[in-house]
PAZA-804599 format. One record per residue (C-alpha): residue in three letters; residue number from 1; x, y, z. Coordinates in steps of 0.05 Angstrom, whole numbers. Each point is the difference from the previous one (the first is absolute). Last residue first. Layout:
! PAZA-804599
<r><aa>ALA</aa><i>NUM</i><x>X</x><y>Y</y><z>Z</z></r>
...
This chain:
! PAZA-804599
<r><aa>SER</aa><i>329</i><x>-169</x><y>-1454</y><z>1447</z></r>
<r><aa>ASN</aa><i>328</i><x>-69</x><y>-29</y><z>-10</z></r>
<r><aa>ILE</aa><i>327</i><x>-57</x><y>29</y><z>41</z></r>
<r><aa>GLN</aa><i>326</i><x>-50</x><y>-51</y><z>27</z></r>
<r><aa>PHE</aa><i>325</i><x>-75</x><y>3</y><z>2</z></r>
<r><aa>ASP</aa><i>324</i><x>-38</x><y>-56</y><z>35</z></r>
<r><aa>PHE</aa><i>323</i><x>-58</x><y>-41</y><z>-27</z></r>
<r><aa>SER</aa><i>322</i><x>-63</x><y>-37</y><z>19</z></r>
<r><aa>LYS</aa><i>321</i><x>-43</x><y>-23</y><z>-59</z></r>
<r><aa>SER</aa><i>320</i><x>24</x><y>-72</y><z>-5</z></r>
<r><aa>ARG</aa><i>319</i><x>-6</x><y>-40</y><z>-64</z></r>
<r><aa>CYS</aa><i>318</i><x>57</x><y>-46</y><z>22</z></r>
<r><aa>ILE</aa><i>317</i><x>43</x><y>5</y><z>-63</z></r>
<r><aa>SER</aa><i>316</i><x>-27</x><y>60</y><z>-42</z></r>
<r><aa>CYS</aa><i>315</i><x>-9</x><y>43</y><z>62</z></r>
<r><aa>PHE</aa><i>314</i><x>-61</x><y>46</y><z>-1</z></r>
<r><aa>ASN</aa><i>313</i><x>-21</x><y>71</y><z>-20</z></r>
<r><aa>ASP</aa><i>312</i><x>56</x><y>17</y><z>-48</z></r>
<r><aa>SER</aa><i>311</i><x>14</x><y>75</y><z>-5</z></r>
<r><aa>ILE</aa><i>310</i><x>72</x><y>-6</y><z>27</z></r>
<r><aa>ASN</aa><i>309</i><x>17</x><y>-41</y><z>-61</z></r>
<r><aa>LYS</aa><i>308</i><x>49</x><y>-57</y><z>0</z></r>
<r><aa>LEU</aa><i>307</i><x>-19</x><y>-27</y><z>68</z></r>
<r><aa>GLU</aa><i>306</i><x>56</x><y>-22</y><z>48</z></r>
<r><aa>PHE</aa><i>305</i><x>-18</x><y>-66</y><z>34</z></r>
<r><aa>ASN</aa><i>304</i><x>8</x><y>-2</y><z>76</z></r>
<r><aa>CYS</aa><i>303</i><x>-47</x><y>-61</y><z>2</z></r>
<r><aa>CYS</aa><i>302</i><x>-54</x><y>24</y><z>48</z></r>
<r><aa>LYS</aa><i>301</i><x>14</x><y>74</y><z>8</z></r>
<r><aa>CYS</aa><i>300</i><x>5</x><y>12</y><z>-75</z></r>
<r><aa>ILE</aa><i>299</i><x>50</x><y>54</y><z>-20</z></r>
<r><aa>LYS</aa><i>298</i><x>-16</x><y>63</y><z>-40</z></r>
<r><aa>ASN</aa><i>297</i><x>60</x><y>41</y><z>-23</z></r>
<r><aa>VAL</aa><i>296</i><x>20</x><y>73</y><z>12</z></r>
<r><aa>ARG</aa><i>295</i><x>58</x><y>25</y><z>-41</z></r>
<r><aa>MET</aa><i>294</i><x>-42</x><y>49</y><z>-42</z></r>
<r><aa>PHE</aa><i>293</i><x>-32</x><y>23</y><z>65</z></r>
<r><aa>GLU</aa><i>292</i><x>68</x><y>24</y><z>25</z></r>
<r><aa>PHE</aa><i>291</i><x>9</x><y>44</y><z>-62</z></r>
<r><aa>LEU</aa><i>290</i><x>-71</x><y>27</y><z>10</z></r>
<r><aa>GLN</aa><i>289</i><x>12</x><y>16</y><z>74</z></r>
<r><aa>SER</aa><i>288</i><x>65</x><y>36</y><z>-19</z></r>
<r><aa>PRO</aa><i>287</i><x>-40</x><y>42</y><z>-51</z></r>
<r><aa>THR</aa><i>286</i><x>-42</x><y>30</y><z>57</z></r>
<r><aa>ASN</aa><i>285</i><x>-71</x><y>-7</y><z>27</z></r>
<r><aa>ASN</aa><i>284</i><x>-17</x><y>49</y><z>57</z></r>
<r><aa>LYS</aa><i>283</i><x>-72</x><y>-25</y><z>8</z></r>
<r><aa>SER</aa><i>282</i><x>-37</x><y>-59</y><z>-33</z></r>
<r><aa>GLY</aa><i>281</i><x>29</x><y>-57</y><z>43</z></r>
<r><aa>TYR</aa><i>280</i><x>66</x><y>-37</y><z>-11</z></r>
<r><aa>LEU</aa><i>279</i><x>-19</x><y>-75</y><z>2</z></r>
<r><aa>LYS</aa><i>278</i><x>-75</x><y>5</y><z>-16</z></r>
<r><aa>HIS</aa><i>277</i><x>12</x><y>58</y><z>-47</z></r>
<r><aa>PHE</aa><i>276</i><x>48</x><y>-45</y><z>-41</z></r>
<r><aa>ILE</aa><i>275</i><x>-46</x><y>-61</y><z>4</z></r>
<r><aa>LYS</aa><i>274</i><x>-59</x><y>41</y><z>-28</z></r>
<r><aa>HIS</aa><i>273</i><x>42</x><y>25</y><z>-59</z></r>
<r><aa>CYS</aa><i>272</i><x>25</x><y>-71</y><z>-14</z></r>
<r><aa>LYS</aa><i>271</i><x>-72</x><y>-25</y><z>-3</z></r>
<r><aa>GLU</aa><i>270</i><x>-25</x><y>57</y><z>-45</z></r>
<r><aa>CYS</aa><i>269</i><x>58</x><y>-5</y><z>-49</z></r>
<r><aa>LEU</aa><i>268</i><x>57</x><y>50</y><z>8</z></r>
<r><aa>LEU</aa><i>267</i><x>24</x><y>53</y><z>-49</z></r>
<r><aa>VAL</aa><i>266</i><x>47</x><y>52</y><z>31</z></r>
<r><aa>GLY</aa><i>265</i><x>-8</x><y>75</y><z>3</z></r>
<r><aa>ASN</aa><i>264</i><x>42</x><y>59</y><z>22</z></r>
<r><aa>GLY</aa><i>263</i><x>44</x><y>-1</y><z>-62</z></r>
<r><aa>ASN</aa><i>262</i><x>-41</x><y>54</y><z>-36</z></r>
<r><aa>MET</aa><i>261</i><x>-28</x><y>49</y><z>51</z></r>
<r><aa>THR</aa><i>260</i><x>-75</x><y>-4</y><z>9</z></r>
<r><aa>SER</aa><i>259</i><x>-3</x><y>-10</y><z>76</z></r>
<r><aa>LEU</aa><i>258</i><x>66</x><y>37</y><z>16</z></r>
<r><aa>GLU</aa><i>257</i><x>-35</x><y>64</y><z>26</z></r>
<r><aa>PRO</aa><i>256</i><x>-47</x><y>-44</y><z>42</z></r>
<r><aa>TYR</aa><i>255</i><x>58</x><y>-29</y><z>41</z></r>
<r><aa>SER</aa><i>254</i><x>-28</x><y>-27</y><z>67</z></r>
<r><aa>LYS</aa><i>253</i><x>-70</x><y>-16</y><z>-25</z></r>
<r><aa>TYR</aa><i>252</i><x>22</x><y>-24</y><z>-69</z></r>
<r><aa>ASN</aa><i>251</i><x>51</x><y>-52</y><z>22</z></r>
<r><aa>PHE</aa><i>250</i><x>72</x><y>6</y><z>-26</z></r>
<r><aa>ILE</aa><i>249</i><x>6</x><y>-63</y><z>-44</z></r>
<r><aa>HIS</aa><i>248</i><x>-72</x><y>10</y><z>-22</z></r>
<r><aa>HIS</aa><i>247</i><x>-29</x><y>-67</y><z>-24</z></r>
<r><aa>ILE</aa><i>246</i><x>-36</x><y>-4</y><z>-67</z></r>
<r><aa>HIS</aa><i>245</i><x>-48</x><y>-59</y><z>1</z></r>
<r><aa>LEU</aa><i>244</i><x>-5</x><y>-58</y><z>-51</z></r>
<r><aa>ASN</aa><i>243</i><x>-59</x><y>-48</y><z>3</z></r>
<r><aa>GLU</aa><i>242</i><x>30</x><y>-50</y><z>-50</z></r>
<r><aa>LYS</aa><i>241</i><x>68</x><y>2</y><z>-35</z></r>
<r><aa>SER</aa><i>240</i><x>40</x><y>-39</y><z>53</z></r>
<r><aa>GLU</aa><i>239</i><x>76</x><y>8</y><z>2</z></r>
<r><aa>CYS</aa><i>238</i><x>3</x><y>-23</y><z>73</z></r>
<r><aa>LYS</aa><i>237</i><x>38</x><y>60</y><z>31</z></r>
<r><aa>CYS</aa><i>236</i><x>4</x><y>54</y><z>-54</z></r>
<r><aa>CYS</aa><i>235</i><x>-73</x><y>-14</y><z>-21</z></r>
<r><aa>LYS</aa><i>234</i><x>-3</x><y>7</y><z>-75</z></r>
<r><aa>ASN</aa><i>233</i><x>-28</x><y>52</y><z>-48</z></r>
<r><aa>LYS</aa><i>232</i><x>68</x><y>13</y><z>-33</z></r>
<r><aa>TYR</aa><i>231</i><x>30</x><y>29</y><z>65</z></r>
<r><aa>GLU</aa><i>230</i><x>19</x><y>67</y><z>-32</z></r>
<r><aa>GLU</aa><i>229</i><x>-62</x><y>1</y><z>-45</z></r>
<r><aa>LYS</aa><i>228</i><x>-47</x><y>-10</y><z>59</z></r>
<r><aa>THR</aa><i>227</i><x>38</x><y>53</y><z>41</z></r>
<r><aa>TYR</aa><i>226</i><x>-7</x><y>52</y><z>-56</z></r>
<r><aa>GLU</aa><i>225</i><x>-74</x><y>-14</y><z>-11</z></r>
<r><aa>SER</aa><i>224</i><x>-13</x><y>9</y><z>75</z></r>
<r><aa>TRP</aa><i>223</i><x>38</x><y>67</y><z>0</z></r>
<r><aa>ALA</aa><i>222</i><x>-39</x><y>25</y><z>-61</z></r>
<r><aa>ARG</aa><i>221</i><x>-66</x><y>-16</y><z>33</z></r>
<r><aa>THR</aa><i>220</i><x>23</x><y>31</y><z>65</z></r>
<r><aa>SER</aa><i>219</i><x>18</x><y>64</y><z>-38</z></r>
<r><aa>ARG</aa><i>218</i><x>-69</x><y>3</y><z>-33</z></r>
<r><aa>SER</aa><i>217</i><x>-35</x><y>-9</y><z>67</z></r>
<r><aa>ASN</aa><i>216</i><x>42</x><y>55</y><z>30</z></r>
<r><aa>SER</aa><i>215</i><x>-19</x><y>47</y><z>-58</z></r>
<r><aa>LYS</aa><i>214</i><x>-74</x><y>-15</y><z>13</z></r>
<r><aa>LYS</aa><i>213</i><x>7</x><y>13</y><z>74</z></r>
<r><aa>GLU</aa><i>212</i><x>36</x><y>66</y><z>-14</z></r>
<r><aa>LEU</aa><i>211</i><x>-57</x><y>20</y><z>-48</z></r>
<r><aa>ILE</aa><i>210</i><x>-50</x><y>-13</y><z>55</z></r>
<r><aa>LYS</aa><i>209</i><x>40</x><y>43</y><z>49</z></r>
<r><aa>GLU</aa><i>208</i><x>4</x><y>56</y><z>-51</z></r>
<r><aa>TYR</aa><i>207</i><x>-77</x><y>-4</y><z>-7</z></r>
<r><aa>GLU</aa><i>206</i><x>-6</x><y>10</y><z>75</z></r>
<r><aa>LYS</aa><i>205</i><x>44</x><y>61</y><z>-3</z></r>
<r><aa>CYS</aa><i>204</i><x>-37</x><y>31</y><z>-58</z></r>
<r><aa>CYS</aa><i>203</i><x>-68</x><y>-13</y><z>32</z></r>
<r><aa>TYR</aa><i>202</i><x>-42</x><y>-56</y><z>-28</z></r>
<r><aa>PRO</aa><i>201</i><x>-73</x><y>2</y><z>-25</z></r>
<r><aa>LYS</aa><i>200</i><x>-32</x><y>-69</y><z>6</z></r>
<r><aa>TRP</aa><i>199</i><x>-52</x><y>-15</y><z>-55</z></r>
<r><aa>GLY</aa><i>198</i><x>30</x><y>-70</y><z>-13</z></r>
<r><aa>ARG</aa><i>197</i><x>68</x><y>28</y><z>-21</z></r>
<r><aa>ARG</aa><i>196</i><x>-13</x><y>-5</y><z>-74</z></r>
<r><aa>LYS</aa><i>195</i><x>-67</x><y>36</y><z>7</z></r>
<r><aa>LEU</aa><i>194</i><x>34</x><y>55</y><z>42</z></r>
<r><aa>MET</aa><i>193</i><x>48</x><y>14</y><z>-58</z></r>
<r><aa>GLU</aa><i>192</i><x>-58</x><y>23</y><z>-44</z></r>
<r><aa>THR</aa><i>191</i><x>-20</x><y>45</y><z>58</z></r>
<r><aa>LYS</aa><i>190</i><x>61</x><y>42</y><z>-16</z></r>
<r><aa>ILE</aa><i>189</i><x>40</x><y>23</y><z>60</z></r>
<r><aa>LYS</aa><i>188</i><x>23</x><y>67</y><z>27</z></r>
<r><aa>GLN</aa><i>187</i><x>31</x><y>20</y><z>67</z></r>
<r><aa>VAL</aa><i>186</i><x>-11</x><y>63</y><z>42</z></r>
<r><aa>GLY</aa><i>185</i><x>49</x><y>6</y><z>58</z></r>
<r><aa>LEU</aa><i>184</i><x>56</x><y>-50</y><z>13</z></r>
<r><aa>GLU</aa><i>183</i><x>2</x><y>22</y><z>74</z></r>
<r><aa>PRO</aa><i>182</i><x>-70</x><y>-28</y><z>9</z></r>
<r><aa>HIS</aa><i>181</i><x>26</x><y>-72</y><z>0</z></r>
<r><aa>SER</aa><i>180</i><x>-50</x><y>-42</y><z>41</z></r>
<r><aa>ASN</aa><i>179</i><x>-59</x><y>45</y><z>-21</z></r>
<r><aa>CYS</aa><i>178</i><x>19</x><y>-4</y><z>-74</z></r>
<r><aa>ILE</aa><i>177</i><x>-25</x><y>61</y><z>-37</z></r>
<r><aa>PHE</aa><i>176</i><x>-40</x><y>-7</y><z>-66</z></r>
<r><aa>GLU</aa><i>175</i><x>-3</x><y>26</y><z>-72</z></r>
<r><aa>VAL</aa><i>174</i><x>-31</x><y>-40</y><z>-57</z></r>
<r><aa>ASP</aa><i>173</i><x>33</x><y>2</y><z>-69</z></r>
<r><aa>THR</aa><i>172</i><x>-45</x><y>-11</y><z>-60</z></r>
<r><aa>ARG</aa><i>171</i><x>1</x><y>-65</y><z>-39</z></r>
<r><aa>SER</aa><i>170</i><x>-56</x><y>-37</y><z>39</z></r>
<r><aa>ASN</aa><i>169</i><x>-52</x><y>54</y><z>-13</z></r>
<r><aa>GLU</aa><i>168</i><x>-30</x><y>65</y><z>28</z></r>
<r><aa>TYR</aa><i>167</i><x>-2</x><y>-5</y><z>76</z></r>
<r><aa>ILE</aa><i>166</i><x>-25</x><y>66</y><z>28</z></r>
<r><aa>ASN</aa><i>165</i><x>25</x><y>38</y><z>62</z></r>
<r><aa>PHE</aa><i>164</i><x>71</x><y>-28</y><z>7</z></r>
<r><aa>ILE</aa><i>163</i><x>36</x><y>6</y><z>68</z></r>
<r><aa>PRO</aa><i>162</i><x>-6</x><y>-72</y><z>25</z></r>
<r><aa>THR</aa><i>161</i><x>27</x><y>-14</y><z>71</z></r>
<r><aa>MET</aa><i>160</i><x>34</x><y>-68</y><z>6</z></r>
<r><aa>ASN</aa><i>159</i><x>-6</x><y>-56</y><z>53</z></r>
<r><aa>ASN</aa><i>158</i><x>-17</x><y>-56</y><z>-50</z></r>
<r><aa>LYS</aa><i>157</i><x>-75</x><y>3</y><z>17</z></r>
<r><aa>GLU</aa><i>156</i><x>1</x><y>75</y><z>-13</z></r>
<r><aa>PHE</aa><i>155</i><x>29</x><y>-10</y><z>-71</z></r>
<r><aa>ILE</aa><i>154</i><x>-53</x><y>-51</y><z>-19</z></r>
<r><aa>ASN</aa><i>153</i><x>-56</x><y>43</y><z>30</z></r>
<r><aa>LYS</aa><i>152</i><x>24</x><y>59</y><z>-43</z></r>
<r><aa>MET</aa><i>151</i><x>-5</x><y>-43</y><z>-63</z></r>
<r><aa>LYS</aa><i>150</i><x>-72</x><y>-21</y><z>17</z></r>
<r><aa>ASP</aa><i>149</i><x>-20</x><y>73</y><z>13</z></r>
<r><aa>THR</aa><i>148</i><x>33</x><y>22</y><z>-65</z></r>
<r><aa>LYS</aa><i>147</i><x>-38</x><y>-54</y><z>-39</z></r>
<r><aa>SER</aa><i>146</i><x>-67</x><y>22</y><z>31</z></r>
<r><aa>ILE</aa><i>145</i><x>14</x><y>73</y><z>-20</z></r>
<r><aa>LYS</aa><i>144</i><x>19</x><y>-20</y><z>-71</z></r>
<r><aa>ASN</aa><i>143</i><x>-64</x><y>-41</y><z>-7</z></r>
<r><aa>GLU</aa><i>142</i><x>-42</x><y>58</y><z>24</z></r>
<r><aa>LYS</aa><i>141</i><x>34</x><y>46</y><z>-51</z></r>
<r><aa>LEU</aa><i>140</i><x>-13</x><y>-50</y><z>-56</z></r>
<r><aa>LYS</aa><i>139</i><x>-74</x><y>-2</y><z>19</z></r>
<r><aa>ASP</aa><i>138</i><x>-5</x><y>76</y><z>-1</z></r>
<r><aa>LYS</aa><i>137</i><x>32</x><y>2</y><z>-70</z></r>
<r><aa>VAL</aa><i>136</i><x>-49</x><y>-53</y><z>-25</z></r>
<r><aa>CYS</aa><i>135</i><x>-59</x><y>41</y><z>28</z></r>
<r><aa>ASP</aa><i>134</i><x>27</x><y>61</y><z>-38</z></r>
<r><aa>PRO</aa><i>133</i><x>2</x><y>-40</y><z>-66</z></r>
<r><aa>CYS</aa><i>132</i><x>-74</x><y>-23</y><z>6</z></r>
<r><aa>PRO</aa><i>131</i><x>-6</x><y>-70</y><z>-30</z></r>
<r><aa>SER</aa><i>130</i><x>0</x><y>-27</y><z>72</z></r>
<r><aa>LEU</aa><i>129</i><x>52</x><y>-52</y><z>19</z></r>
<r><aa>LYS</aa><i>128</i><x>-13</x><y>-75</y><z>4</z></r>
<r><aa>LEU</aa><i>127</i><x>-10</x><y>-1</y><z>-76</z></r>
<r><aa>SER</aa><i>126</i><x>-43</x><y>-56</y><z>-29</z></r>
<r><aa>GLN</aa><i>125</i><x>-70</x><y>24</y><z>16</z></r>
<r><aa>VAL</aa><i>124</i><x>10</x><y>74</y><z>-16</z></r>
<r><aa>ASN</aa><i>123</i><x>42</x><y>-15</y><z>-61</z></r>
<r><aa>ALA</aa><i>122</i><x>-53</x><y>-48</y><z>-28</z></r>
<r><aa>LEU</aa><i>121</i><x>-56</x><y>51</y><z>12</z></r>
<r><aa>CYS</aa><i>120</i><x>32</x><y>49</y><z>-48</z></r>
<r><aa>THR</aa><i>119</i><x>30</x><y>69</y><z>15</z></r>
<r><aa>GLU</aa><i>118</i><x>-12</x><y>73</y><z>-14</z></r>
<r><aa>MET</aa><i>117</i><x>9</x><y>63</y><z>41</z></r>
<r><aa>VAL</aa><i>116</i><x>-45</x><y>59</y><z>20</z></r>
<r><aa>GLY</aa><i>115</i><x>31</x><y>55</y><z>43</z></r>
<r><aa>LEU</aa><i>114</i><x>67</x><y>-3</y><z>36</z></r>
<r><aa>HIS</aa><i>113</i><x>-26</x><y>49</y><z>53</z></r>
<r><aa>GLU</aa><i>112</i><x>-48</x><y>-55</y><z>24</z></r>
<r><aa>HIS</aa><i>111</i><x>57</x><y>-37</y><z>36</z></r>
<r><aa>LYS</aa><i>110</i><x>-31</x><y>-42</y><z>55</z></r>
<r><aa>ALA</aa><i>109</i><x>-65</x><y>-18</y><z>-37</z></r>
<r><aa>CYS</aa><i>108</i><x>37</x><y>-15</y><z>-64</z></r>
<r><aa>LYS</aa><i>107</i><x>-42</x><y>16</y><z>-62</z></r>
<r><aa>PHE</aa><i>106</i><x>-22</x><y>-48</y><z>-53</z></r>
<r><aa>LYS</aa><i>105</i><x>-9</x><y>-11</y><z>-76</z></r>
<r><aa>LEU</aa><i>104</i><x>-4</x><y>-70</y><z>-29</z></r>
<r><aa>ARG</aa><i>103</i><x>39</x><y>-28</y><z>-59</z></r>
<r><aa>SER</aa><i>102</i><x>-26</x><y>-68</y><z>-24</z></r>
<r><aa>PHE</aa><i>101</i><x>45</x><y>-59</y><z>18</z></r>
<r><aa>ARG</aa><i>100</i><x>-46</x><y>-37</y><z>49</z></r>
<r><aa>ASN</aa><i>99</i><x>-58</x><y>2</y><z>-50</z></r>
<r><aa>LYS</aa><i>98</i><x>-53</x><y>47</y><z>-27</z></r>
<r><aa>TYR</aa><i>97</i><x>-4</x><y>54</y><z>53</z></r>
<r><aa>ASP</aa><i>96</i><x>-14</x><y>68</y><z>-34</z></r>
<r><aa>GLU</aa><i>95</i><x>-75</x><y>-16</y><z>-7</z></r>
<r><aa>GLU</aa><i>94</i><x>-6</x><y>-11</y><z>75</z></r>
<r><aa>LYS</aa><i>93</i><x>23</x><y>71</y><z>13</z></r>
<r><aa>PHE</aa><i>92</i><x>67</x><y>28</y><z>20</z></r>
<r><aa>TYR</aa><i>91</i><x>28</x><y>49</y><z>52</z></r>
<r><aa>PRO</aa><i>90</i><x>14</x><y>-50</y><z>56</z></r>
<r><aa>VAL</aa><i>89</i><x>29</x><y>27</y><z>66</z></r>
<r><aa>LEU</aa><i>88</i><x>60</x><y>-43</y><z>20</z></r>
<r><aa>ASN</aa><i>87</i><x>15</x><y>-18</y><z>73</z></r>
<r><aa>HIS</aa><i>86</i><x>24</x><y>-70</y><z>-20</z></r>
<r><aa>GLU</aa><i>85</i><x>-62</x><y>-34</y><z>31</z></r>
<r><aa>ASP</aa><i>84</i><x>-45</x><y>51</y><z>-36</z></r>
<r><aa>PHE</aa><i>83</i><x>29</x><y>-21</y><z>-68</z></r>
<r><aa>ILE</aa><i>82</i><x>-14</x><y>-73</y><z>14</z></r>
<r><aa>ARG</aa><i>81</i><x>-72</x><y>17</y><z>22</z></r>
<r><aa>LEU</aa><i>80</i><x>-12</x><y>38</y><z>-65</z></r>
<r><aa>VAL</aa><i>79</i><x>23</x><y>-60</y><z>-40</z></r>
<r><aa>LYS</aa><i>78</i><x>-46</x><y>-46</y><z>41</z></r>
<r><aa>ASN</aa><i>77</i><x>-59</x><y>46</y><z>-16</z></r>
<r><aa>PHE</aa><i>76</i><x>18</x><y>-6</y><z>-75</z></r>
<r><aa>ASP</aa><i>75</i><x>-1</x><y>-76</y><z>2</z></r>
<r><aa>ASN</aa><i>74</i><x>65</x><y>-30</y><z>-23</z></r>
<r><aa>ARG</aa><i>73</i><x>15</x><y>-20</y><z>-72</z></r>
<r><aa>HIS</aa><i>72</i><x>35</x><y>-67</y><z>-5</z></r>
<r><aa>VAL</aa><i>71</i><x>-50</x><y>-31</y><z>-49</z></r>
<r><aa>LYS</aa><i>70</i><x>-13</x><y>65</y><z>-37</z></r>
<r><aa>SER</aa><i>69</i><x>74</x><y>15</y><z>-6</z></r>
<r><aa>ASN</aa><i>68</i><x>13</x><y>-70</y><z>-25</z></r>
<r><aa>LEU</aa><i>67</i><x>-52</x><y>8</y><z>-55</z></r>
<r><aa>ASP</aa><i>66</i><x>26</x><y>68</y><z>-21</z></r>
<r><aa>PHE</aa><i>65</i><x>71</x><y>-28</y><z>-4</z></r>
<r><aa>LEU</aa><i>64</i><x>-24</x><y>-59</y><z>-41</z></r>
<r><aa>CYS</aa><i>63</i><x>-36</x><y>46</y><z>-48</z></r>
<r><aa>ARG</aa><i>62</i><x>63</x><y>42</y><z>-6</z></r>
<r><aa>SER</aa><i>61</i><x>43</x><y>-61</y><z>-16</z></r>
<r><aa>CYS</aa><i>60</i><x>-48</x><y>-25</y><z>-56</z></r>
<r><aa>PRO</aa><i>59</i><x>-3</x><y>-76</y><z>1</z></r>
<r><aa>CYS</aa><i>58</i><x>-76</x><y>3</y><z>16</z></r>
<r><aa>THR</aa><i>57</i><x>-22</x><y>-53</y><z>50</z></r>
<r><aa>ASN</aa><i>56</i><x>-29</x><y>-68</y><z>-18</z></r>
<r><aa>ASP</aa><i>55</i><x>70</x><y>-30</y><z>-6</z></r>
<r><aa>LYS</aa><i>54</i><x>17</x><y>-64</y><z>-37</z></r>
<r><aa>LEU</aa><i>53</i><x>-18</x><y>16</y><z>-73</z></r>
<r><aa>ILE</aa><i>52</i><x>25</x><y>72</y><z>6</z></r>
<r><aa>ASN</aa><i>51</i><x>66</x><y>-22</y><z>31</z></r>
<r><aa>VAL</aa><i>50</i><x>9</x><y>-53</y><z>-55</z></r>
<r><aa>PHE</aa><i>49</i><x>-7</x><y>55</y><z>-53</z></r>
<r><aa>LYS</aa><i>48</i><x>64</x><y>32</y><z>25</z></r>
<r><aa>THR</aa><i>47</i><x>2</x><y>73</y><z>19</z></r>
<r><aa>GLN</aa><i>46</i><x>21</x><y>69</y><z>-25</z></r>
<r><aa>GLN</aa><i>45</i><x>-20</x><y>72</y><z>16</z></r>
<r><aa>VAL</aa><i>44</i><x>-11</x><y>64</y><z>-40</z></r>
<r><aa>ILE</aa><i>43</i><x>-18</x><y>61</y><z>43</z></r>
<r><aa>ASP</aa><i>42</i><x>-51</x><y>57</y><z>-11</z></r>
<r><aa>PRO</aa><i>41</i><x>-60</x><y>-46</y><z>-11</z></r>
<r><aa>HIS</aa><i>40</i><x>-14</x><y>-11</y><z>74</z></r>
<r><aa>LYS</aa><i>39</i><x>-73</x><y>-25</y><z>4</z></r>
<r><aa>ASN</aa><i>38</i><x>4</x><y>-29</y><z>-71</z></r>
<r><aa>CYS</aa><i>37</i><x>64</x><y>-38</y><z>20</z></r>
<r><aa>ARG</aa><i>36</i><x>49</x><y>-2</y><z>-57</z></r>
<r><aa>PHE</aa><i>35</i><x>36</x><y>-62</y><z>-26</z></r>
<r><aa>LEU</aa><i>34</i><x>67</x><y>-28</y><z>-24</z></r>
<r><aa>LEU</aa><i>33</i><x>8</x><y>-75</y><z>-2</z></r>
<r><aa>LEU</aa><i>32</i><x>58</x><y>-42</y><z>27</z></r>
<r><aa>GLY</aa><i>31</i><x>4</x><y>-72</y><z>-24</z></r>
<r><aa>TYR</aa><i>30</i><x>-16</x><y>-56</y><z>49</z></r>
<r><aa>VAL</aa><i>29</i><x>-69</x><y>-18</y><z>-30</z></r>
<r><aa>ASN</aa><i>28</i><x>29</x><y>-8</y><z>-70</z></r>
<r><aa>ILE</aa><i>27</i><x>19</x><y>40</y><z>-62</z></r>
<r><aa>TYR</aa><i>26</i><x>-52</x><y>57</y><z>-5</z></r>
<r><aa>LYS</aa><i>25</i><x>16</x><y>56</y><z>-48</z></r>
<r><aa>ASP</aa><i>24</i><x>-28</x><y>71</y><z>-9</z></r>
<r><aa>SER</aa><i>23</i><x>11</x><y>23</y><z>73</z></r>
<r><aa>ILE</aa><i>22</i><x>-45</x><y>58</y><z>23</z></r>
<r><aa>LEU</aa><i>21</i><x>-56</x><y>-38</y><z>36</z></r>
<r><aa>THR</aa><i>20</i><x>-50</x><y>46</y><z>33</z></r>
<r><aa>LEU</aa><i>19</i><x>-23</x><y>-22</y><z>70</z></r>
<r><aa>ASP</aa><i>18</i><x>-69</x><y>0</y><z>32</z></r>
<r><aa>LYS</aa><i>17</i><x>8</x><y>-72</y><z>26</z></r>
<r><aa>SER</aa><i>16</i><x>-47</x><y>-28</y><z>-53</z></r>
<r><aa>LYS</aa><i>15</i><x>38</x><y>41</y><z>-52</z></r>
<r><aa>PHE</aa><i>14</i><x>65</x><y>-38</y><z>18</z></r>
<r><aa>LYS</aa><i>13</i><x>-34</x><y>-67</y><z>-8</z></r>
<r><aa>LYS</aa><i>12</i><x>-29</x><y>21</y><z>-67</z></r>
<r><aa>ASN</aa><i>11</i><x>69</x><y>20</y><z>-25</z></r>
<r><aa>VAL</aa><i>10</i><x>30</x><y>-66</y><z>21</z></r>
<r><aa>ASP</aa><i>9</i><x>-54</x><y>-39</y><z>-36</z></r>
<r><aa>GLU</aa><i>8</i><x>11</x><y>43</y><z>-63</z></r>
<r><aa>TYR</aa><i>7</i><x>75</x><y>-12</y><z>2</z></r>
<r><aa>THR</aa><i>6</i><x>-12</x><y>-75</y><z>1</z></r>
<r><aa>TYR</aa><i>5</i><x>5</x><y>-45</y><z>61</z></r>
<r><aa>LYS</aa><i>4</i><x>25</x><y>-72</y><z>1</z></r>
<r><aa>LYS</aa><i>3</i><x>-27</x><y>-44</y><z>56</z></r>
<r><aa>VAL</aa><i>2</i><x>51</x><y>-44</y><z>33</z></r>
<r><aa>MET</aa><i>1</i><x>-15</x><y>-73</y><z>-8</z></r>
């Protein structure tokens, strides 16, 4: 059975913890009750009676803060040591230091002209930078110099002479001269673009070559799609739909200007494509060779049987794998 508490019992429990109960009514252990802490009477707080029954500590928020600060409070000599490590001259006494968040006066050993400043121990421990503003500026300058040195090394590795003195950020233009193309003069590039290119700065001429390659790849894609639609995704010799290759009627090496021209492509399966280049080679291919190849048949050497498809690997009658190629008139 759960014990039932009266208002008088609740009031006694609050007084035992040095608290003054303000609420007039008590409903149950889970109802909120207003109270004042006798140590900190300036604020009104609220809690449940269950929390007072369970916890031995005071439910006052300020009492809890003081308790935590005492538990986590560093030794005063340790505090002085932390300030010395950060080149800070302490201007406070042991009485001023209550917890990690109490304001402490100090002077910077490097920049004494700034005078006495204030900070807390938590900032000194958590921040990597010094609480002195001039020390922060010096650190930022050092970081800028190190970043400019790294950026200059990237340009020098890629055969380029950097002209900029200080690297500011990724959105500002960086000036350089290409050693392989000095006639172009001073060129500009944003370091934001270098991230996309894998940290490789390109000269204008080299970048034009890359754009030409990209445009060629787009035109070959369109050419391949056109030939596939024209031949309905079938081999024009054996009408197979598997392992299709696009054969250049005028071969690519001899006629590079006709490589992506519509009409200069024929769909052949992998086997028919190999047979074509086996018969006619891979150089100086012409349309007459293709027309002749369309009339080529495969004949078995053993039984002189004419195979239906040129891509068949063996004879369907004698199962032989030796063949001859014959051109029909």
